[in-house]
N, C-alpha and C positions, 0 to 999 in steps of 0.2 A: 434248589438239589443241589448244587456243591456244601449250604450248612448241613442238608441231613449225610452226606457223604463224608466229612468230617466231623459227624456229632459220632457213623459209625466207625469208623477208624480208633474214634479217642475210646469208644466203649470197646474196642474188641483189645487197643490197648490197655486197658482195666479188665478186664475178662483175663487176658492171657498173663499179666502182671499177679493179679492175685491167686490163678492158678500155681505160679509158679510160689508165689509167698506160704502158700500153707502147703503146697507141697514139705519145702523147706523148714518149715515151722512146724508137720507133722511129724519131719525124721528130725527133729530136736525135741522136741517134745516126746520121745518113743526114748530117744538117747535117755535125756534126763531123763525120763519116770524111772528105764532099767536101771542107773544111777545111783539112785535114791535108797538103799536100802544102803549101801557103803554109806551117804551119806548120814546115815540113820545108827550107821556099826562109829563114824565120828561124833556124831552127840550124845550116846552112851559113853562112850571112852574119856569127851568131855568133859572135867572135873571128879572121874572116878578113882579109886583106887590103884588103880592101871597108871593115871595119869598120874595121878600124885608120887606113886613109888619110879617113874621116867624121871621125873623133871626135878626128884632128887639126886638118883644118882647123873644125871645134865647137870646139875650146882654139884656134882663133884668129880661133875672131870670124869666120868668114868664113861666118856664116851667118848671115837676120834672126832677130831677136830674140825676135820673135813662131811662132817655129818648133819643133815638138813634135818632139822628140829624145831620149823614154825611151828607143826604143830603141839609143841610145849609152850608157844605164849598164848597169854589168858587171850590177850586182843582178836588175831586171827583169829583163832574158833568163834567166840565168841560173836565177832567182824561178821564170819562165813556165814553164823544162823539166824542172825539177824535179819541178812541179805535176803537167804532163802525165806524164811517169814513174806517178809515186803514184796519181795516177786511173787509169794503165793496168792499175796495183794490182789496185786497188781492184774495176776492173770484169772482170777477172779473174776474181776470187775468187769475187765477184758471179755471175760466169754460171757458175762449178764450181755455187753454191751454186741457181740456177736448176733445172740439171739433175738436183742427187744428189734 
């Protein structure tokens, strides 16, 4: 009987923990999904004429020295795009595991 009780306690912990994790994931996923259109704007900006014009102005010293311009770094946006795509693959694979 003690083994059964311990198993029930363990499974109850798993149930409660998974409910909390799914709630947290759902909240994060909603936030991510709602922000996706902003990221798509960044993707379109990257390498565009506007981006090139901004980079040229930055290189010419036309912006304040305290202006954060990481967005003008090719590596920063490129690395974020790659990370975003890799995460999409991870989510897809996880989704398949969840329904198998």
